[in-house]
C-alpha positions as CSV (number, residue, x, y, z in Angstrom):
1,D,0.0,0.0,0.0
2,T,1.5,3.3,-1.1
3,C,-0.6,5.4,1.3
4,A,0.7,7.0,4.4
5,R,-0.1,5.1,7.6
6,V,-1.8,7.4,10.2
7,L,-3.8,4.9,12.2
8,A,-1.9,5.5,15.4
9,P,0.4,8.3,16.8
10,W,4.1,8.0,16.1
11,P,7.1,9.5,17.9
12,C,8.7,12.3,15.9
13,S,12.3,13.0,15.1
14,V,13.2,16.7,15.6
15,M,16.4,18.0,14.0
16,T,17.3,21.5,14.8
17,T,20.5,23.6,14.5
18,A,21.7,22.1,17.7
19,S,22.1,18.9,15.8
20,A,25.2,17.9,14.0
21,L,25.2,18.0,10.2
22,R,23.4,14.7,9.9
23,G,21.2,15.4,12.9
24,V,20.7,14.2,16.4
25,F,17.2,12.8,16.9
26,V,15.1,14.0,19.8
27,V,11.9,12.1,20.3
28,S,8.9,14.3,21.1
29,P,5.2,14.3,20.4
30,H,3.9,16.2,17.4
31,P,0.1,16.5,17.2
32,R,-1.5,16.9,13.8
33,R,-2.6,20.5,13.1
34,P,-6.3,20.6,12.6
35,G,-6.0,23.6,10.3
36,L,-4.5,21.5,7.7
37,A,-7.4,19.1,7.4
38,A,-9.1,21.0,4.7
39,R,-6.3,20.4,2.1
40,R,-6.8,18.0,-0.8
41,T,-6.7,14.4,0.4
42,R,-6.5,10.9,-0.9
43,V,-8.5,8.1,0.6
44,C,-6.4,5.1,1.4
45,R,-7.5,1.7,2.8
46,H,-5.5,-0.2,5.4
47,G,-7.3,-3.5,6.2
48,S,-10.8,-2.5,7.4
49,H,-9.8,1.1,8.1
50,V,-10.1,4.0,5.7
51,V,-7.4,6.6,6.1
52,H,-7.3,10.1,4.6
53,A,-3.8,10.9,3.7
54,S,-2.5,14.4,2.6
55,L,0.5,14.7,0.4
56,L,3.2,17.3,1.2
57,R,2.1,20.8,0.7
58,S,4.6,23.7,0.2
59,S,4.2,27.3,1.2
60,P,3.8,29.9,-1.5
61,E,6.3,32.0,0.5
62,L,9.2,29.8,-0.7
63,P,11.2,31.5,-3.5
64,G,10.8,28.6,-5.9
65,D,9.4,25.1,-6.4
66,V,10.1,22.2,-4.1
67,R,11.7,19.3,-6.0
68,W,12.3,15.6,-5.2
69,E,14.0,12.6,-6.7
70,A,14.2,8.9,-5.8
71,T,17.3,6.9,-6.8
72,L,16.6,3.7,-8.7
73,G,17.3,0.7,-6.5
74,S,17.8,2.8,-3.4
75,K,15.5,3.5,-0.4
76,D,16.6,7.1,-0.3
77,V,14.4,10.0,-1.5
78,R,16.0,13.5,-1.7
79,I,13.9,16.6,-1.3
80,A,15.3,20.0,-2.4
81,I,13.6,23.1,-0.8
82,P,14.6,26.5,-2.0
83,L,15.3,28.9,0.9
84,P,14.7,32.7,1.2
85,S,17.9,34.7,1.1
86,N,19.8,35.1,4.3
87,T,18.3,32.0,5.9
88,D,20.6,30.7,8.6
89,R,20.7,27.1,10.0
90,G,19.2,28.5,13.2
91,D,16.0,29.5,11.3
92,I,15.4,25.9,10.2
93,T,13.5,23.1,12.1
94,V,12.9,19.8,10.4
95,K,10.5,17.3,12.1
96,I,10.3,13.7,10.8
97,Q,7.8,11.1,11.8
98,P,7.7,7.7,10.1
99,D,4.6,8.9,8.2
100,K,4.9,12.7,8.2
101,L,7.3,15.5,7.4
102,T,7.2,19.1,8.6
103,V,9.8,21.8,7.7
104,T,9.6,25.1,9.5
105,L,11.4,28.4,8.9
106,N,11.3,30.9,11.7
107,G,8.3,29.2,13.2
108,V,6.3,29.0,10.0
109,D,5.6,25.7,8.3
110,V,6.9,25.8,4.7
111,L,6.5,22.1,3.9
112,D,4.1,19.8,5.7
113,G,2.1,16.6,5.1
114,D,2.0,12.9,5.1
115,L,4.5,10.5,3.4
116,P,3.5,7.8,1.0
117,S,5.0,5.0,3.1
118,P,6.9,4.9,6.4
119,V,10.5,6.1,6.6
120,D,13.4,5.0,8.8
121,L,14.3,7.7,11.3
122,D,17.9,6.6,11.8
123,G,18.6,6.9,8.0
124,S,16.9,10.2,7.5
125,Y,18.6,13.6,7.8
126,W,18.8,17.1,6.5
127,E,21.6,19.5,5.4
128,K,21.8,23.1,4.2
129,E,23.8,23.9,1.1
130,D,23.9,27.6,0.1
131,G,20.3,28.6,-0.6
132,T,18.8,25.1,-0.6
133,L,17.7,22.8,2.2
134,F,18.1,19.1,1.4
135,V,16.0,16.5,3.3
136,V,17.0,12.9,2.7
137,L,14.4,10.3,3.7
138,E,15.2,6.6,3.9
139,K,12.2,4.5,3.2
140,Q,11.7,1.5,5.5
141,R,11.2,-0.7,2.4
142,L,12.4,-0.4,-1.2
143,A,8.9,-1.2,-2.5
144,P,6.5,0.4,-3.2
145,A,8.0,3.2,-5.3
146,W,6.8,6.7,-4.5
147,E,4.8,7.9,-7.5
148,F,3.6,11.1,-5.7
149,L,5.1,13.0,-2.8
150,L,3.9,16.6,-3.3
151,E,0.4,17.7,-3.9
152,T,1.6,19.3,-7.1
153,D,2.5,15.9,-8.4
154,L,-1.1,14.9,-8.6
155,P,-2.9,15.2,-11.9
156,P,-5.4,18.1,-12.2
157,P,-8.9,17.4,-10.9
158,G,-11.2,15.9,-13.6
159,D,-14.3,17.4,-15.0
160,T,-17.3,15.2,-13.9
161,T,-19.9,17.0,-16.2
162,V,-22.1,14.4,-17.7
163,T,-22.1,14.8,-21.5
164,K,-23.7,11.5,-22.7
165,T,-26.0,9.0,-21.1
166,V,-26.0,5.3,-22.0
167,F,-27.8,2.2,-20.6
168,F,-27.4,-1.5,-19.9
169,D,-30.4,-3.8,-19.6
170,I,-29.2,-6.6,-17.4
171,D,-30.2,-10.3,-17.4
172,I,-29.3,-12.7,-14.6
173,N,-29.6,-16.3,-15.7
174,G,-31.8,-15.2,-18.5
175,E,-34.2,-13.3,-16.4
176,S,-34.5,-9.5,-16.6
177,A,-32.9,-7.8,-13.6
178,G,-33.4,-4.2,-14.6
179,R,-31.7,-1.2,-16.2
180,I,-28.6,0.7,-15.3
181,T,-28.0,4.2,-16.8
182,F,-24.6,5.7,-16.9
183,G,-23.5,9.3,-17.2
184,L,-20.2,9.7,-19.2
185,F,-17.6,12.4,-18.4
186,G,-16.9,13.6,-22.0
187,K,-15.2,16.8,-21.0
188,H,-12.7,14.9,-18.9
189,V,-11.9,12.0,-21.3
190,P,-13.6,12.4,-24.6
191,K,-11.8,9.6,-26.3
192,T,-12.5,7.1,-23.5
193,T,-16.2,8.0,-23.3
194,E,-16.6,7.8,-27.1
195,N,-15.2,4.3,-27.0
196,F,-17.7,3.2,-24.4
197,R,-20.6,5.0,-26.0
198,A,-19.9,3.5,-29.4
199,L,-19.6,0.0,-27.9
200,C,-23.0,0.5,-26.3
201,C,-24.5,1.5,-29.6
202,G,-22.7,-1.0,-31.9
203,D,-21.5,1.8,-34.2
204,F,-18.6,-0.4,-35.2
205,L,-20.2,-3.7,-36.3
206,A,-17.3,-5.6,-37.7
207,N,-13.6,-6.0,-37.3
208,T,-11.3,-8.0,-39.5
209,K,-9.1,-9.2,-36.7
210,H,-11.7,-10.2,-34.1
211,D,-14.5,-12.6,-34.9
212,A,-17.0,-10.7,-32.8
213,P,-19.1,-7.5,-33.3
214,L,-17.8,-4.4,-31.5
215,R,-20.7,-4.2,-29.0
216,F,-21.4,-4.9,-25.4
217,K,-24.8,-6.5,-26.2
218,D,-24.9,-10.2,-25.2
219,S,-21.6,-10.0,-23.4
220,C,-21.2,-11.0,-19.7
221,F,-19.7,-9.7,-16.5
222,H,-16.8,-12.1,-16.2
223,R,-15.6,-11.0,-12.8
224,I,-17.7,-9.9,-9.8
225,V,-16.0,-9.3,-6.4
226,P,-18.5,-8.1,-3.7
227,G,-17.4,-5.0,-2.0
228,V,-14.9,-4.2,-4.8
229,A,-16.2,-4.0,-8.4
230,L,-18.1,-5.7,-11.3
231,T,-16.0,-6.2,-14.4
232,G,-17.3,-6.7,-18.0
233,G,-16.7,-5.7,-21.6
234,D,-14.8,-8.7,-22.8
235,F,-17.0,-9.5,-25.8
236,T,-14.3,-11.5,-27.6
237,K,-13.3,-14.1,-25.0
238,A,-15.6,-13.5,-22.0
239,N,-12.8,-14.4,-19.6
240,G,-11.0,-11.1,-19.0
241,K,-8.3,-11.8,-21.6
242,G,-10.0,-10.3,-24.6
243,G,-11.9,-7.2,-25.7
244,V,-11.0,-4.5,-28.2
245,S,-11.5,-0.8,-28.5
246,I,-12.9,1.1,-31.4
247,Y,-9.4,2.5,-32.0
248,G,-7.7,-0.8,-32.2
249,D,-6.7,-3.5,-29.7
250,T,-5.8,-0.9,-27.0
251,F,-5.4,2.8,-26.5
252,A,-3.5,5.0,-24.0
253,D,-4.7,6.2,-20.6
254,E,-6.3,9.5,-21.5
255,A,-6.3,11.3,-18.1
256,F,-6.5,10.6,-14.4
257,G,-7.6,13.1,-11.8
258,I,-10.9,11.5,-10.7
259,S,-10.5,9.4,-7.6
260,H,-12.2,6.0,-7.1
261,D,-13.5,7.4,-3.8
262,E,-17.1,6.1,-3.9
263,P,-19.2,3.2,-5.3
264,F,-21.0,3.3,-8.6
265,L,-18.1,4.8,-10.6
266,L,-17.4,3.7,-14.2
267,S,-13.7,3.0,-14.8
268,M,-11.6,1.4,-17.4
269,A,-10.2,-2.1,-16.7
270,N,-6.7,-2.7,-18.0
271,A,-3.6,-5.0,-18.0
272,G,-1.2,-2.1,-17.1
273,P,-0.4,1.4,-18.3
274,D,-1.9,2.4,-21.7
275,T,-3.7,-0.9,-22.3
276,N,-7.4,0.2,-22.4
277,G,-9.6,-1.8,-24.7
278,S,-13.3,-2.5,-24.1
279,Q,-13.2,-3.9,-20.6
280,F,-14.6,-1.7,-17.8
281,L,-15.5,-1.9,-14.1
282,I,-18.2,-0.6,-11.9
283,T,-17.1,0.1,-8.4
284,T,-19.3,-1.1,-5.5
285,A,-17.1,0.5,-2.8
286,P,-14.3,3.1,-2.6
287,A,-11.2,1.7,-4.3
288,P,-8.4,4.3,-3.9
289,R,-5.8,1.7,-4.9
290,L,-7.1,2.1,-8.5
291,D,-6.3,5.8,-8.5
292,N,-3.9,6.9,-11.2
293,K,-3.9,3.4,-12.7
294,H,-7.4,3.2,-14.0
295,V,-9.3,6.0,-15.9
296,V,-12.6,7.0,-14.3
297,F,-14.9,8.1,-17.2
298,G,-18.5,8.0,-15.8
299,K,-20.9,7.1,-13.1
300,V,-24.1,5.2,-12.5
301,L,-27.1,7.6,-12.7
302,S,-29.8,5.1,-11.9
303,G,-30.2,1.4,-11.4
304,F,-28.2,1.2,-8.2
305,D,-30.4,-1.6,-7.0
306,V,-29.5,-3.5,-10.2
307,V,-25.8,-3.1,-9.5
308,R,-26.4,-4.5,-6.0
309,K,-28.3,-7.5,-7.5
310,M,-25.4,-8.3,-9.7
311,E,-22.9,-7.9,-6.9
312,A,-24.8,-10.5,-4.9
313,F,-23.8,-13.1,-7.4
314,G,-20.1,-12.5,-7.0
315,T,-17.5,-14.4,-5.1
316,P,-14.3,-13.4,-3.2
317,E,-12.2,-14.9,-6.0
318,G,-14.3,-13.1,-8.6
319,K,-16.0,-16.0,-10.4
320,P,-19.7,-15.1,-10.8
321,R,-22.3,-17.6,-9.4
322,A,-24.7,-16.8,-12.2
323,Q,-24.7,-15.7,-15.8
324,V,-24.9,-11.9,-15.6
325,A,-25.2,-10.5,-19.1
326,I,-26.0,-7.3,-21.0
327,A,-29.2,-8.1,-22.8
328,E,-29.4,-4.7,-24.5
329,C,-27.5,-1.5,-24.5
330,G,-27.5,1.9,-26.2
331,E,-27.5,5.6,-25.9
332,L,-30.2,7.8,-24.4
333,G,-31.0,11.2,-25.8
334,D,-31.8,14.3,-23.8
335,G,-34.8,13.7,-21.5
336,E,-34.8,9.9,-22.1
337,T,-33.6,8.9,-18.7
338,E,-37.1,8.8,-17.3
339,T,-38.6,7.1,-20.3
340,A,-36.1,4.2,-20.0
341,A,-38.4,2.9,-17.3
342,E,-41.1,2.4,-19.9
343,T,-38.7,0.2,-21.9
344,E,-38.0,-1.8,-18.8
345,T,-41.6,-2.4,-18.2
346,A,-42.1,-3.5,-21.8
347,R,-39.4,-6.1,-21.2
348,G,-41.2,-7.4,-18.2
349,V,-39.0,-5.7,-15.6
350,V,-40.7,-4.3,-12.5
351,V,-39.3,-0.8,-12.1
352,P,-39.7,0.7,-8.6
């Protein structure tokens, strides 16, 4: 887990100018400042606990950008903090906890927040060279690698404006279960949403390489894990190893910036970076471990009860206990969300 552990208080290492160059550690309590709680957060899961972890946030009073680097094959992470002119060592206080870093200049926090994973206090230190403060943190473990350390490392927030609405009519073991409607975030990821919309509508009916129509209709949900997600969209092999996009076998991750922080989000399933095809997932609980690895491109607008019905046929290992299939799918025009209930009734589905 790459998220900072904040389940219990830790002792804190304080390095001041009374320390030698590499620091003498003084253990003291360091309570979390409540005023910082409003900053942008990530939601991280540790076992049954959900933890809100802030990345490092720098002060605009610094004369330049804070930069950091991690050496390949090393546990060390080096942070370079530009200092105002005429800053003396006596003006600097660096406090390190296993999960948190605070840098103070003349009593004012200029860098503060949580660390992605615990660090070793004995191997962490700071030093001042000319107009730059260098903080070296030694991670307790080589893995996982730190992808993000500063808030400015995060992708920009995504636009969740719904631009298109599509639907699935779901059958479970051949019986109608109801309709799910999805809103697609076309302003955030237009290429990804167009792929999904076109596969709902069957706009691309043939492909010379794959012996299957490019459409979700009659395909199944091949993986259902209760409390995690429902995965479908493999209309070529029906086992999670197939599928194809309207652009070719795969296409690149278009944009991140929307967190998997709630159930009923629509996100791309993949086999690693830039391997998006036709497979997708519907979250049934917050799944922050998917952030910045899977592209969120929509959300469920209605049919939440249908999603829960489908989820009930899942297993911990993901193999469904029933045939959960997309009997029909397509796009809804403006004002059609309500009239979709009439179509459900025509198919013999009782709509609440």
